[in-house]
C-alpha positions in Angstrom: -17.6 10.5 0.8 -17.9 7.2 -1.2 -15.5 4.4 -0.6 -14.0 4.9 -4.0 -13.2 8.6 -3.2 -11.9 7.7 0.2 -9.2 5.4 -1.2 -8.3 7.4 -4.4 -7.5 10.4 -2.2 -5.3 8.3 0.1 -2.2 10.5 -0.5 -4.2 13.5 1.0 -4.7 11.7 4.3 -2.1 12.9 6.9 -2.6 10.5 9.8 -0.5 7.4 9.6 -1.0 4.5 11.9 1.7 2.0 12.7 0.7 -1.7 12.3 2.7 -4.9 12.6 2.5 -7.4 9.8 4.2 -10.7 9.3 5.3 -11.7 5.8 7.0 -14.8 4.4 10.7 -14.1 4.0 10.4 -14.3 0.2 7.9 -11.4 0.3 10.5 -9.3 2.2 13.2 -10.2 -0.2 10.9 -9.1 -3.1 10.2 -5.8 -1.3 13.9 -5.3 -0.7 14.5 -5.9 -4.4 12.0 -3.2 -5.4 13.7 -0.7 -3.0 17.2 -1.7 -4.3 16.0 -1.1 -8.0 14.6 2.3 -6.7 11.1 1.4 -7.8 10.0 2.4 -4.3 12.0 4.5 -1.7 11.1 2.0 1.1 9.4 -1.2 2.0 6.6 0.9 3.6 6.0 2.9 0.4 5.7 -0.4 -1.6 3.4 -1.9 0.9 1.2 1.3 1.0 1.0 1.3 -2.8 -0.1 -2.4 -2.8 -2.7 -1.9 -0.2 -4.1 1.2 -2.0 -4.4 -0.7 -5.1 -6.1 -3.7 -3.4 -8.6 -1.3 -1.7 -9.3 0.5 -4.9 -9.8 -2.8 -6.8 -11.8 -4.7 -4.2 -13.8 -1.9 -2.5 -14.2 0.3 -5.6 -16.6 -2.2 -7.0 -18.8 -1.9 -4.0 -19.4 1.9 -4.5 
């Protein structure tokens, strides 16, 4: 499986791993605003989407 396929099929992966991340307060406020506006259902969903986009963008060029 290529790197591109691995990240484009992210939603199909079932195992989730908990990690601890520290963000500046302004980032958390922004995440909360996205949730308040119902753009995302949770902070976690917004962060997963951002990471998924980053991985597709950055690692997709390698494959």
